[in-house]
C-alpha positions as CSV (number, residue, x, y, z in Angstrom):
1,X,135.9,-103.9,-62.6
2,X,137.0,-103.1,-59.0
3,X,135.4,-105.0,-56.1
4,X,133.8,-101.9,-54.8
5,X,132.1,-101.2,-58.1
6,X,130.7,-104.8,-58.3
7,X,129.6,-104.6,-54.6
8,X,127.9,-101.3,-55.2
9,X,126.2,-102.6,-58.4
10,X,125.0,-105.6,-56.4
11,X,123.6,-103.5,-53.6
12,X,121.7,-101.2,-56.1
13,X,120.4,-104.2,-58.0
14,X,119.2,-105.9,-54.8
15,X,117.3,-102.7,-53.7
16,X,115.8,-102.4,-57.2
17,X,114.7,-106.1,-57.3
18,X,113.5,-105.8,-53.7
19,X,111.3,-102.8,-54.6
20,X,109.8,-104.8,-57.4
21,X,109.1,-107.8,-55.1
22,X,107.6,-105.3,-52.6
23,X,105.3,-103.9,-55.2
24,X,104.3,-107.4,-56.4
25,X,103.6,-108.5,-52.8
26,X,101.3,-105.5,-52.2
27,X,99.5,-105.8,-55.6
28,X,98.8,-109.6,-55.4
29,X,98.4,-109.6,-51.6
30,X,101.3,-111.9,-50.9
31,X,103.1,-112.1,-47.6
32,X,106.0,-109.7,-47.9
33,X,108.5,-111.8,-46.0
34,X,107.8,-114.9,-48.1
35,X,108.0,-112.9,-51.3
36,X,111.4,-111.4,-50.4
37,X,112.8,-114.7,-49.1
38,X,111.8,-116.4,-52.3
39,X,113.4,-113.6,-54.3
40,X,116.6,-114.0,-52.2
41,X,116.8,-117.8,-53.0
42,X,116.1,-117.1,-56.7
43,X,118.8,-114.4,-56.8
44,X,121.3,-116.7,-55.1
45,X,121.0,-119.3,-57.9
46,X,120.7,-116.8,-60.7
47,X,124.0,-115.2,-59.6
48,X,125.8,-118.4,-60.7
49,X,125.1,-117.2,-64.3
50,X,128.3,-115.4,-65.5
51,X,126.5,-112.4,-66.9
52,X,124.8,-111.5,-63.6
53,X,127.3,-113.1,-61.3
54,X,127.8,-109.7,-59.6
55,X,124.4,-110.0,-57.8
56,X,126.0,-111.8,-54.9
57,X,129.1,-109.6,-54.6
58,X,127.3,-107.6,-51.9
59,X,127.5,-110.1,-49.1
60,X,125.2,-109.6,-46.1
61,X,127.6,-110.6,-43.4
62,X,126.6,-111.3,-39.8
63,X,128.2,-108.0,-38.8
64,X,126.1,-105.9,-41.3
65,X,123.0,-107.8,-40.3
66,X,123.4,-107.4,-36.5
67,X,125.1,-104.0,-36.3
68,X,123.6,-102.0,-39.2
69,X,120.2,-103.4,-40.2
70,X,118.8,-105.2,-37.2
71,X,118.8,-102.1,-34.9
72,X,116.8,-100.2,-37.5
73,X,114.1,-102.9,-37.6
74,X,113.9,-103.2,-33.8
75,X,113.8,-99.4,-33.2
76,X,111.1,-98.9,-35.9
77,X,109.0,-101.7,-34.6
78,X,109.2,-100.8,-30.9
79,X,108.9,-97.0,-31.3
80,X,105.1,-97.0,-31.6
81,X,104.3,-99.6,-28.9
82,X,102.6,-98.4,-25.8
83,X,103.5,-99.3,-22.2
84,X,99.9,-99.1,-21.3
85,X,99.1,-102.1,-23.5
86,X,101.8,-104.0,-21.6
87,X,100.2,-103.1,-18.2
88,X,96.7,-104.1,-19.4
89,X,97.9,-107.5,-20.6
90,X,100.8,-108.2,-18.2
91,X,99.6,-111.6,-17.1
92,X,99.2,-113.0,-20.6
93,X,102.5,-111.5,-21.8
94,X,104.5,-112.6,-18.7
95,X,103.0,-116.2,-19.0
96,X,103.9,-116.5,-22.6
97,X,107.3,-115.0,-22.3
98,X,108.5,-117.1,-19.4
99,X,106.2,-120.1,-18.5
100,X,105.2,-121.0,-22.1
101,X,108.7,-120.6,-23.4
102,X,110.2,-122.9,-20.7
103,X,107.4,-125.5,-21.3
104,X,108.0,-125.3,-25.1
105,X,111.8,-125.7,-24.6
106,X,111.3,-128.8,-22.3
107,X,108.8,-130.4,-24.8
108,X,111.1,-129.8,-27.8
109,X,114.2,-131.2,-26.1
110,X,112.4,-134.3,-24.9
111,X,110.7,-135.0,-28.2
112,X,113.8,-134.3,-30.3
113,X,115.9,-136.5,-28.0
114,X,113.6,-139.6,-28.4
115,X,112.7,-138.7,-32.0
116,X,116.4,-138.6,-33.0
117,X,116.9,-142.1,-31.5
118,X,113.9,-143.4,-33.4
119,X,115.3,-142.4,-36.8
120,X,118.8,-143.7,-36.0
121,X,120.4,-140.4,-35.5
122,X,120.7,-140.1,-31.7
123,X,121.5,-136.6,-30.4
124,X,122.8,-136.0,-26.8
125,X,120.0,-134.5,-24.6
126,X,121.9,-131.3,-23.8
127,X,122.3,-130.6,-27.5
128,X,118.6,-131.1,-27.9
129,X,118.0,-128.7,-25.0
130,X,120.4,-126.2,-26.6
131,X,118.4,-126.3,-29.8
132,X,115.1,-126.0,-27.9
133,X,116.3,-122.9,-26.1
134,X,117.2,-121.1,-29.4
135,X,114.2,-122.1,-31.4
136,X,111.4,-121.6,-28.7
137,X,111.4,-117.8,-28.8
138,X,109.2,-116.1,-31.3
139,X,111.3,-113.6,-33.3
140,X,110.7,-109.9,-32.7
141,X,111.6,-108.6,-36.2
142,X,109.6,-111.3,-38.0
143,X,106.6,-111.0,-35.7
144,X,106.4,-107.2,-36.0
145,X,107.0,-107.2,-39.7
146,X,104.3,-109.8,-40.2
147,X,101.7,-107.9,-38.2
148,X,102.1,-104.9,-40.4
149,X,100.8,-107.0,-43.3
150,X,97.6,-108.3,-41.8
151,X,94.9,-107.0,-39.6
152,X,93.7,-108.7,-36.4
153,X,92.3,-107.4,-33.2
154,X,94.5,-104.9,-31.4
155,X,94.7,-106.8,-28.2
156,X,95.8,-110.0,-30.0
157,X,98.5,-108.0,-31.8
158,X,99.6,-106.4,-28.6
159,X,100.0,-109.7,-26.7
160,X,102.0,-111.3,-29.6
161,X,104.2,-108.2,-30.1
162,X,105.1,-107.8,-26.4
163,X,105.6,-111.6,-26.1
164,X,108.1,-111.6,-29.0
165,X,110.0,-108.7,-27.3
166,X,110.3,-110.3,-23.8
167,X,110.7,-114.0,-24.6
168,X,113.9,-113.1,-26.4
169,X,115.4,-112.4,-23.0
170,X,114.2,-115.7,-21.5
171,X,115.5,-117.6,-24.5
172,X,118.9,-115.9,-24.6
173,X,119.4,-116.6,-20.9
174,X,118.4,-120.2,-21.2
175,X,120.5,-120.6,-24.3
176,X,123.6,-119.2,-22.5
177,X,123.1,-121.4,-19.5
178,X,122.9,-124.5,-21.6
179,X,125.8,-123.4,-23.7
180,X,127.9,-122.8,-20.6
181,X,127.1,-126.2,-19.3
182,X,128.1,-127.8,-22.5
183,X,131.4,-125.9,-22.5
184,X,132.1,-126.5,-18.8
185,X,133.8,-129.7,-19.6
186,X,133.4,-132.5,-22.1
187,X,131.1,-135.3,-21.0
188,X,132.9,-138.5,-20.3
189,X,130.0,-140.8,-21.0
190,X,127.9,-141.3,-24.1
191,X,124.5,-140.2,-22.8
192,X,122.8,-141.0,-26.1
193,X,123.1,-144.7,-25.3
194,X,120.4,-144.4,-22.6
195,X,116.8,-144.9,-23.5
196,X,115.4,-143.5,-20.2
197,X,115.3,-139.8,-19.9
198,X,115.5,-140.2,-16.1
199,X,119.0,-141.7,-16.4
200,X,120.0,-139.0,-18.9
201,X,119.2,-136.3,-16.3
202,X,120.7,-138.3,-13.4
203,X,124.0,-139.0,-15.2
204,X,124.2,-135.5,-16.7
205,X,124.0,-133.7,-13.4
206,X,125.9,-136.3,-11.5
207,X,128.9,-135.5,-13.7
208,X,128.5,-131.9,-12.4
209,X,128.4,-132.9,-8.7
210,X,129.1,-129.3,-8.0
211,X,127.1,-128.4,-11.1
212,X,125.5,-125.7,-9.0
213,X,128.2,-123.4,-10.4
214,X,127.0,-123.2,-14.0
215,X,123.3,-123.1,-13.0
216,X,124.1,-120.4,-10.4
217,X,126.1,-118.5,-13.0
218,X,123.2,-118.7,-15.5
219,X,120.8,-117.3,-12.9
220,X,123.2,-114.4,-12.1
221,X,123.5,-113.8,-15.8
222,X,119.7,-113.6,-16.2
223,X,119.4,-111.1,-13.4
224,X,122.4,-109.1,-14.6
225,X,120.9,-109.0,-18.1
226,X,117.5,-107.7,-16.8
227,X,119.2,-105.0,-14.7
228,X,121.5,-104.0,-17.5
229,X,118.5,-103.5,-19.9
230,X,116.9,-101.0,-17.5
231,X,120.1,-99.2,-16.7
232,X,121.0,-98.8,-20.4
233,X,117.4,-97.7,-21.0
234,X,117.5,-95.0,-18.4
235,X,120.9,-93.7,-19.3
236,X,120.2,-93.6,-23.0
237,X,116.8,-92.0,-22.4
238,X,118.2,-89.2,-20.2
239,X,121.0,-88.4,-22.6
240,X,118.6,-88.4,-25.6
241,X,116.1,-86.1,-23.7
242,X,118.8,-83.6,-22.7
243,X,120.2,-83.4,-26.2
244,X,116.9,-83.2,-28.0
245,X,115.6,-80.4,-25.7
246,X,118.3,-78.1,-27.1
247,X,117.2,-78.8,-30.7
248,X,114.1,-77.2,-32.1
249,X,112.5,-77.8,-35.6
250,X,115.7,-79.2,-37.0
251,X,114.3,-82.3,-38.7
252,X,117.5,-83.7,-40.2
253,X,119.4,-83.3,-36.9
254,X,116.6,-84.9,-34.8
255,X,116.0,-87.8,-37.2
256,X,119.8,-88.4,-37.4
257,X,119.9,-88.4,-33.6
258,X,117.3,-91.2,-33.4
259,X,119.3,-93.2,-35.9
260,X,122.4,-92.7,-33.8
261,X,120.4,-93.6,-30.7
262,X,119.2,-97.0,-32.2
263,X,122.7,-98.0,-33.2
264,X,124.6,-96.5,-30.2
265,X,122.4,-98.5,-27.8
266,X,123.0,-101.7,-29.8
267,X,126.8,-101.1,-29.9
268,X,127.1,-100.1,-26.2
269,X,125.2,-103.2,-25.2
270,X,127.4,-105.4,-27.4
271,X,130.5,-103.8,-25.8
272,X,129.2,-104.5,-22.3
273,X,128.4,-108.0,-23.4
274,X,131.9,-108.6,-24.7
275,X,134.0,-106.9,-22.0
276,X,131.9,-107.0,-18.8
277,X,128.9,-109.4,-18.6
278,X,126.3,-110.8,-20.9
279,X,123.7,-108.3,-22.1
280,X,121.3,-108.6,-25.0
281,X,121.9,-105.8,-27.5
282,X,118.5,-106.6,-29.1
283,X,116.6,-106.2,-25.9
284,X,118.6,-103.0,-25.0
285,X,117.7,-101.5,-28.4
286,X,114.0,-102.4,-28.0
287,X,113.8,-101.0,-24.5
288,X,115.5,-97.7,-25.6
289,X,113.0,-97.5,-28.5
290,X,110.1,-98.1,-26.1
291,X,111.4,-95.4,-23.8
292,X,111.7,-92.8,-26.6
293,X,108.4,-93.8,-28.1
294,X,106.5,-93.5,-24.8
295,X,108.3,-90.7,-23.0
296,X,111.0,-89.1,-25.2
297,X,109.0,-88.5,-28.3
298,X,107.5,-85.3,-26.8
299,X,111.0,-83.9,-26.6
300,X,111.1,-84.0,-30.4
301,X,109.8,-80.8,-32.0
302,X,106.1,-81.2,-32.9
303,X,106.6,-80.5,-36.6
304,X,109.4,-83.0,-36.8
305,X,107.6,-85.7,-34.8
306,X,104.8,-85.7,-37.4
307,X,107.2,-86.8,-40.1
308,X,109.5,-89.0,-37.9
309,X,107.4,-92.2,-38.6
310,X,107.7,-91.7,-42.4
311,X,111.5,-91.5,-42.2
312,X,111.7,-94.6,-40.0
313,X,109.3,-96.4,-42.2
314,X,111.6,-95.8,-45.1
315,X,114.7,-97.0,-43.1
316,X,112.7,-100.1,-42.1
317,X,111.7,-100.7,-45.7
318,X,115.3,-100.8,-46.9
319,X,116.4,-102.9,-44.0
320,X,113.7,-105.5,-44.6
321,X,114.6,-105.8,-48.3
322,X,118.3,-106.4,-47.5
323,X,117.7,-108.8,-44.6
324,X,115.0,-111.0,-46.1
325,X,116.8,-111.2,-49.4
326,X,120.4,-111.2,-48.1
327,X,120.1,-113.7,-45.3
328,X,118.9,-116.4,-47.7
329,X,121.6,-115.6,-50.2
330,X,124.0,-116.0,-47.3
331,X,122.5,-119.3,-46.1
332,X,122.7,-120.9,-49.6
333,X,126.3,-119.8,-49.9
334,X,127.1,-121.7,-46.7
335,X,126.5,-125.0,-48.5
336,X,124.7,-126.7,-45.6
337,X,124.6,-130.5,-45.8
338,X,120.9,-131.0,-46.2
339,X,120.8,-134.7,-47.3
340,X,122.0,-136.4,-44.1
341,X,119.9,-134.1,-41.9
342,X,116.7,-134.1,-44.0
343,X,114.9,-136.7,-41.9
344,X,115.9,-135.0,-38.7
345,X,114.7,-131.7,-40.1
346,X,111.3,-133.2,-41.0
347,X,110.7,-134.5,-37.5
348,X,111.9,-131.2,-36.0
349,X,109.2,-129.2,-37.7
350,X,106.1,-130.9,-36.2
351,X,107.9,-131.2,-32.8
352,X,108.4,-127.4,-32.7
353,X,104.9,-126.6,-33.9
354,X,103.2,-129.0,-31.4
355,X,105.4,-127.8,-28.5
356,X,104.1,-124.3,-29.1
357,X,100.5,-125.5,-28.9
358,X,101.2,-127.5,-25.8
359,X,102.8,-124.5,-24.1
360,X,100.0,-122.0,-25.0
361,X,96.7,-123.7,-24.4
362,X,97.2,-124.9,-20.8
363,X,98.6,-121.5,-19.8
364,X,95.6,-119.6,-21.1
365,X,93.3,-122.2,-19.6
366,X,94.7,-121.3,-16.2
367,X,94.6,-117.5,-16.9
368,X,91.0,-117.7,-18.0
369,X,90.1,-119.6,-14.9
370,X,91.9,-117.0,-12.7
371,X,90.0,-114.1,-14.6
372,X,92.9,-111.7,-14.1
373,X,92.4,-110.3,-17.6
374,X,89.8,-110.3,-20.3
375,X,89.0,-113.8,-21.6
376,X,91.3,-115.2,-24.4
377,X,89.2,-117.3,-26.8
378,X,90.3,-120.7,-28.2
379,X,90.5,-119.0,-31.7
380,X,93.0,-116.5,-30.3
381,X,95.0,-119.2,-28.6
382,X,95.2,-121.1,-31.9
383,X,96.5,-118.0,-33.8
384,X,99.0,-117.3,-31.0
385,X,100.2,-120.9,-31.3
386,X,100.4,-121.1,-35.1
387,X,101.8,-117.6,-35.7
388,X,105.1,-118.3,-33.7
389,X,107.6,-117.3,-36.4
390,X,111.3,-118.0,-36.1
391,X,113.8,-115.9,-37.9
392,X,116.8,-113.6,-37.1
393,X,117.0,-114.4,-33.3
394,X,117.3,-118.2,-33.9
395,X,120.0,-117.6,-36.5
396,X,121.9,-115.3,-34.2
397,X,122.0,-117.7,-31.4
398,X,122.9,-120.7,-33.5
399,X,125.8,-118.7,-34.9
400,X,127.0,-118.0,-31.4
401,X,127.8,-121.7,-30.9
402,X,131.6,-122.3,-31.4
403,X,132.3,-124.2,-34.6
404,X,134.7,-126.5,-32.8
405,X,132.5,-127.3,-29.9
406,X,132.0,-131.0,-29.4
407,X,131.1,-133.6,-26.7
408,X,132.4,-136.9,-25.7
409,X,129.0,-138.3,-26.6
410,X,129.0,-136.7,-30.0
411,X,129.3,-139.6,-32.5
412,X,129.5,-137.6,-35.8
413,X,133.2,-136.5,-36.3
414,X,132.5,-135.3,-39.9
415,X,129.8,-132.9,-38.7
416,X,130.0,-130.2,-36.0
417,X,127.2,-129.5,-33.5
418,X,126.7,-126.1,-34.9
419,X,126.4,-127.3,-38.5
420,X,123.7,-129.8,-37.4
421,X,121.8,-127.2,-35.4
422,X,122.1,-124.6,-38.2
423,X,120.6,-127.0,-40.7
424,X,117.6,-127.8,-38.5
425,X,117.1,-124.1,-37.6
426,X,117.1,-123.1,-41.3
427,X,114.5,-125.8,-42.0
428,X,112.3,-124.4,-39.2
429,X,112.7,-120.8,-40.5
430,X,111.8,-121.9,-44.0
431,X,108.7,-123.6,-42.7
432,X,107.8,-120.4,-40.8
433,X,108.3,-118.1,-43.8
434,X,106.7,-120.2,-46.5
435,X,104.1,-122.3,-44.7
436,X,103.0,-120.3,-41.7
437,X,102.9,-116.8,-43.3
438,X,101.1,-118.1,-46.4
439,X,98.5,-120.1,-44.5
440,X,97.9,-117.6,-41.7
441,X,95.4,-115.4,-43.7
442,X,93.2,-118.5,-44.2
443,X,93.4,-119.5,-40.5
444,X,92.5,-115.9,-39.5
445,X,89.5,-115.9,-41.8
446,X,88.4,-119.3,-40.6
447,X,88.7,-118.4,-36.9
448,X,87.1,-114.9,-37.5
449,X,89.6,-113.2,-35.2
450,X,89.7,-110.2,-37.6
451,X,86.0,-109.5,-37.5
452,X,85.0,-105.9,-36.6
453,X,83.2,-105.2,-33.4
454,X,79.8,-103.4,-33.6
455,X,81.4,-100.1,-32.4
456,X,84.1,-100.5,-35.2
457,X,81.5,-101.2,-37.8
458,X,79.4,-98.1,-36.8
459,X,82.6,-95.9,-36.6
460,X,83.6,-97.1,-40.1
461,X,80.1,-96.3,-41.6
462,X,80.0,-93.0,-39.6
463,X,83.3,-91.8,-41.0
464,X,82.5,-93.1,-44.5
465,X,79.2,-91.0,-44.5
466,X,81.1,-87.9,-43.5
467,X,83.8,-88.5,-46.1
468,X,81.2,-89.1,-48.9
469,X,79.2,-86.0,-48.0
470,X,82.4,-83.9,-48.1
471,X,83.2,-85.4,-51.5
472,X,79.7,-84.7,-52.8
473,X,79.9,-81.1,-51.7
474,X,83.2,-80.8,-53.5
475,X,81.8,-82.3,-56.7
476,X,78.8,-79.9,-56.5
477,X,81.2,-76.9,-56.2
478,X,83.3,-78.3,-59.1
479,X,80.2,-78.6,-61.3
480,X,78.9,-75.1,-60.3
481,X,82.3,-73.6,-61.2
482,X,82.3,-75.4,-64.5
483,X,85.7,-77.0,-63.7
484,X,84.4,-80.3,-65.1
485,X,82.1,-81.3,-68.0
486,X,78.5,-81.0,-66.8
487,X,77.4,-84.4,-67.9
488,X,80.5,-86.2,-66.5
489,X,80.0,-84.2,-63.3
490,X,76.4,-85.3,-62.9
491,X,77.4,-88.9,-63.5
492,X,80.1,-88.7,-60.9
493,X,77.7,-87.0,-58.5
494,X,75.0,-89.7,-59.0
495,X,77.5,-92.4,-58.3
496,X,78.7,-90.9,-55.1
497,X,75.1,-90.2,-54.0
498,X,74.3,-93.9,-54.7
499,X,77.2,-95.0,-52.5
500,X,76.1,-92.6,-49.8
501,X,72.6,-94.0,-49.9
502,X,73.9,-97.5,-49.7
503,X,76.1,-96.6,-46.7
504,X,73.2,-95.0,-44.9
505,X,71.2,-98.1,-45.5
506,X,73.9,-100.2,-43.9
507,X,73.9,-98.0,-40.9
508,X,70.2,-98.3,-40.6
509,X,70.5,-102.1,-40.6
510,X,72.9,-101.9,-37.7
511,X,70.2,-100.3,-35.6
512,X,68.5,-103.7,-35.2
513,X,71.4,-104.7,-32.9
514,X,70.5,-104.5,-29.2
515,X,73.9,-102.8,-28.4
516,X,73.5,-100.1,-31.1
517,X,72.7,-97.3,-28.7
518,X,75.8,-97.8,-26.5
519,X,77.9,-98.3,-29.6
520,X,76.8,-95.1,-31.3
521,X,77.4,-93.2,-28.0
522,X,81.0,-94.6,-28.1
523,X,81.4,-93.4,-31.7
524,X,80.3,-89.9,-30.9
525,X,82.7,-89.8,-27.9
526,X,85.6,-91.2,-30.0
527,X,84.9,-88.4,-32.5
528,X,84.9,-85.8,-29.7
529,X,88.1,-87.1,-28.1
530,X,89.8,-87.2,-31.4
531,X,89.1,-83.5,-31.8
532,X,90.3,-82.8,-28.3
533,X,93.5,-84.6,-29.2
534,X,93.8,-82.7,-32.5
535,X,93.3,-79.3,-30.9
536,X,95.7,-80.2,-28.0
537,X,98.5,-81.0,-30.5
538,X,97.8,-77.8,-32.3
539,X,98.2,-75.8,-29.1
540,X,101.5,-77.6,-28.5
541,X,102.7,-77.1,-32.0
542,X,101.9,-73.3,-31.6
543,X,103.9,-73.3,-28.3
544,X,100.8,-72.2,-26.4
545,X,101.3,-75.0,-23.8
546,X,104.4,-76.5,-22.3
547,X,105.5,-80.1,-22.7
548,X,104.5,-81.3,-19.3
549,X,100.9,-80.0,-19.7
550,X,100.7,-81.4,-23.2
551,X,101.8,-84.9,-22.1
552,X,99.6,-84.9,-19.1
553,X,96.4,-84.1,-21.0
554,X,97.3,-86.1,-24.0
555,X,97.9,-89.3,-22.0
556,X,94.5,-88.9,-20.3
557,X,92.8,-88.5,-23.7
558,X,94.6,-91.5,-25.1
559,X,93.5,-93.6,-22.1
560,X,89.9,-92.4,-22.7
561,X,90.1,-93.5,-26.4
562,X,91.5,-96.9,-25.4
563,X,89.0,-97.6,-22.7
564,X,86.0,-96.5,-24.8
565,X,87.1,-98.6,-27.8
566,X,87.9,-101.7,-25.6
567,X,85.0,-102.1,-23.2
568,X,81.3,-101.6,-23.0
569,X,81.5,-98.8,-20.5
570,X,78.6,-96.8,-19.0
571,X,79.6,-93.7,-20.7
572,X,78.3,-90.1,-20.4
573,X,78.1,-90.3,-16.6
574,X,81.0,-88.3,-15.4
575,X,83.7,-86.1,-16.7
576,X,86.3,-88.7,-15.8
577,X,85.0,-90.9,-18.7
578,X,85.7,-88.0,-21.1
579,X,89.1,-87.3,-19.6
580,X,89.9,-90.3,-17.4
581,X,92.4,-90.2,-14.5
582,X,95.4,-92.4,-14.5
583,X,96.7,-94.0,-11.3
584,X,100.1,-94.9,-12.9
585,X,100.6,-91.3,-14.0
586,X,99.8,-90.0,-10.5
587,X,102.4,-92.4,-9.0
588,X,105.0,-91.3,-11.5
589,X,104.2,-87.7,-10.7
590,X,104.8,-88.2,-7.0
591,X,108.1,-90.0,-7.6
592,X,109.2,-87.1,-9.8
593,X,108.2,-84.6,-7.1
594,X,110.1,-86.5,-4.5
595,X,113.2,-86.5,-6.6
596,X,112.9,-82.9,-8.0
597,X,111.5,-80.4,-5.6
598,X,111.3,-77.9,-8.4
599,X,108.7,-80.0,-10.1
600,X,106.0,-78.7,-7.7
601,X,102.6,-77.9,-9.2
602,X,103.0,-74.1,-9.3
603,X,100.1,-71.7,-9.8
604,X,101.3,-71.1,-13.4
605,X,101.3,-74.8,-14.2
606,X,97.8,-75.2,-12.8
607,X,96.6,-72.3,-14.9
608,X,98.3,-73.7,-18.0
609,X,96.4,-76.9,-17.6
610,X,93.1,-75.3,-16.8
611,X,93.4,-72.9,-19.8
612,X,94.4,-75.7,-22.2
613,X,91.7,-78.0,-20.9
614,X,89.0,-75.4,-21.4
615,X,90.4,-74.6,-24.9
616,X,90.2,-78.1,-26.2
617,X,86.7,-78.7,-24.7
618,X,85.4,-75.5,-26.4
619,X,86.8,-76.6,-29.7
620,X,85.4,-80.1,-29.4
621,X,82.0,-78.6,-28.5
622,X,82.1,-76.5,-31.7
623,X,82.9,-79.7,-33.8
624,X,80.0,-81.6,-32.2
625,X,77.6,-78.7,-32.9
626,X,78.8,-78.7,-36.6
627,X,78.2,-82.5,-36.6
628,X,74.6,-81.9,-35.3
629,X,73.9,-79.8,-38.4
630,X,74.5,-82.8,-40.6
631,X,71.0,-84.0,-41.7
632,X,72.0,-87.7,-41.5
633,X,73.1,-87.4,-37.8
634,X,70.7,-84.7,-36.6
635,X,68.1,-87.1,-35.3
636,X,70.4,-89.0,-33.0
637,X,69.4,-88.2,-29.4
638,X,72.8,-89.7,-28.3
639,X,74.5,-86.8,-30.0
640,X,72.2,-84.3,-28.3
641,X,73.1,-85.9,-24.9
642,X,76.8,-85.6,-25.6
643,X,76.5,-82.0,-26.7
644,X,74.7,-81.1,-23.5
645,X,77.4,-82.9,-21.5
646,X,80.1,-81.1,-23.3
647,X,78.3,-77.8,-22.7
648,X,78.3,-78.6,-18.9
649,X,81.9,-79.6,-19.0
650,X,82.9,-76.4,-20.9
651,X,80.9,-74.3,-18.5
652,X,82.5,-76.0,-15.5
653,X,86.0,-75.7,-17.0
654,X,85.4,-72.0,-17.7
655,X,84.1,-71.2,-14.2
656,X,87.0,-73.1,-12.7
657,X,89.5,-71.2,-14.8
658,X,87.9,-67.8,-14.1
659,X,87.7,-68.4,-10.3
660,X,91.3,-69.5,-10.2
661,X,92.4,-66.5,-12.2
662,X,90.4,-64.2,-9.9
663,X,92.1,-65.6,-6.8
664,X,95.6,-65.4,-8.3
665,X,95.0,-62.4,-10.6
666,X,98.2,-60.6,-9.8
667,X,100.4,-63.6,-10.6
668,X,98.5,-64.7,-13.7
669,X,97.6,-61.4,-15.4
670,X,101.0,-61.1,-17.0
671,X,101.1,-64.8,-17.9
672,X,97.7,-64.6,-19.6
673,X,98.7,-61.6,-21.5
674,X,101.9,-63.2,-22.7
675,X,100.0,-66.4,-23.8
676,X,97.6,-64.2,-25.8
677,X,100.5,-62.4,-27.5
678,X,102.3,-65.7,-28.2
679,X,99.1,-67.2,-29.8
680,X,98.7,-64.1,-31.9
681,X,102.4,-64.1,-33.1
682,X,102.1,-67.8,-33.9
683,X,99.0,-67.2,-36.0
684,X,100.9,-64.5,-37.9
685,X,103.8,-66.9,-38.6
686,X,101.4,-69.5,-39.9
687,X,99.7,-67.1,-42.2
688,X,103.0,-65.8,-43.6
689,X,104.3,-69.4,-44.0
690,X,101.1,-70.4,-45.8
691,X,101.4,-67.5,-48.2
692,X,105.0,-68.3,-48.9
693,X,104.1,-72.0,-49.7
694,X,101.4,-70.8,-52.1
695,X,104.0,-68.5,-53.8
696,X,102.0,-65.4,-53.0
697,X,105.1,-64.1,-51.1
698,X,108.6,-64.7,-52.1
699,X,111.1,-66.0,-49.5
700,X,112.6,-62.5,-49.1
701,X,109.2,-60.8,-48.6
702,X,108.1,-63.5,-46.2
703,X,111.3,-63.1,-44.2
704,X,111.0,-59.3,-44.1
705,X,107.3,-59.4,-43.1
706,X,108.1,-61.8,-40.4
707,X,110.9,-59.6,-39.1
708,X,108.7,-56.5,-39.1
709,X,106.0,-58.4,-37.1
710,X,108.7,-59.4,-34.6
711,X,109.7,-55.8,-34.3
712,X,106.1,-54.8,-33.6
713,X,105.8,-57.5,-31.0
714,X,109.0,-56.4,-29.3
715,X,107.7,-52.8,-29.2
716,X,104.5,-54.0,-27.6
717,X,106.5,-56.0,-25.0
718,X,108.6,-52.9,-24.2
719,X,105.5,-50.8,-23.8
720,X,104.0,-53.4,-21.5
721,X,107.1,-53.4,-19.3
722,X,106.9,-49.6,-18.8
């Protein structure tokens, strides 16, 4: 057998085994990461059996890991994160990403320095600090992968996700500074002989009497890295936007372009890091994904954007299987010397865990006192402390340490600094994967951080009632049409009616809560805003509104949904609660106008927005009126109030549109007529496409019918021009 055949067989087998492990994890509700890692370890040992020795022929090298698979995970994870969440929790995220990480690194380095002396395996302090810098950061890929498996409050998830993204930058900068200091020159004194940490610091930096140089270089590096992330982000975003604007409804091209974007950003950052100055490719990829997810995704054709997440979910699925299985197969093949370092590894685990708690609780105590953001409970602080997973980032940094790096104070000639730190790091990662991920569901249940709010409970029951009533209506039609056995149909109908009655009873019990009235108001508004969002996207899909108008209104609806779900607002008072204004959006708009004078708010653009706004309000009002006809919901006075408000909003929007049209009739008459023709033509295309999909029309007939309708439309246009 050729090597290529064996490697291909190994890759196919790993994907097959990984799919089986994925299925088992979902079926038995096991943490996916722990299941895959366990499978990787088992495969590594089974591959020593001659018959299946080909299983380890596919070797997940560091190059494949960093350049092929990691960009996929990072891009997929960051694509759906919202900048608005970052703004709302900026103090918590910044504190965890910088202050907490530095506190954690200091605590780990001090504790490990003294702990290593206690067990008779003294480690120089700067080596302890190097380890602390690489192990203090919570890993982006591991954190985001873990949060897909378990449900907690959105704000808690947001804080942890954004922290895991940003503290990588702080950790990498600190790691590079310490690494540069260690490489600056070999220390001439054995600092591990000292028992006082004060003398360790004094002698360490007295050796570098002009040690300002490496510290200064490290500071410059950190600033350069931050600036480079933003520069790469802007450049990649602009290039992507310009290219994607020229592509319409070409799903394979657009998806391929996003794959290229993820890897190109990573590779460009790596090239800059190698030839010019230090830049984190991981952070650059994350930032470009954030840019595309928040601003560039609307450049993607609407029909393609709807399936984009499914494609990226598949890419992430394959990457996760290969990374979680392949990395542990690779680590076992390295033949790490566990025995002489076992005790050191054991004391490192509690040191790292306790340092995280010490770095989190005091920081949030100060933040809660300052009241800059919503209060963070002790339960949330505990979860943030415990769920600090270490994974790819720590491995990446420890592998950056030169194998031959040593110090004058290093007393272990048969073991390199990198091998020692790699063993400890692997032990910490194993603890994160097998202990933390397995125990976290129990801690979440004990701390009750995953409990639904009253609004969420009512929304769940509300949607369940609507779903059950739709299903019951479908069952009744099936029975009436004799598509099912009458007796079986009646049994199924009675079961669904029993579930519906039980659900209505649960909703009745929630009325005893004093906040029920405000919560049911929120539920009705969420329902209305959801329909506004749905109809707005339909207008955009049908090309009845331009991209800027779509983004402008969509953002305001999303902010309204976010605010209503998050806080106990006094709703139903003003139109701004239904479609809230956004200060950040207004600032960004002024900046764009100052840069591009052609971006001025023309009469046509104003009319576009007024027409679209009135359209989605009218459709939402229709949906609310349909909801009012439901016997279960008809008696809610809160729904009546909302319908009246929407009637007022609809009337105001219509009057505003008509008056604006009357003032600018000459300029807008042609635009309004063209928009009507465009909507009509799009409707015809949808009908023809639907008939083709249902095999009523063949591809040829559908194409000819569409061409004839195009000819009719062109004839109408020529007639109008005359």
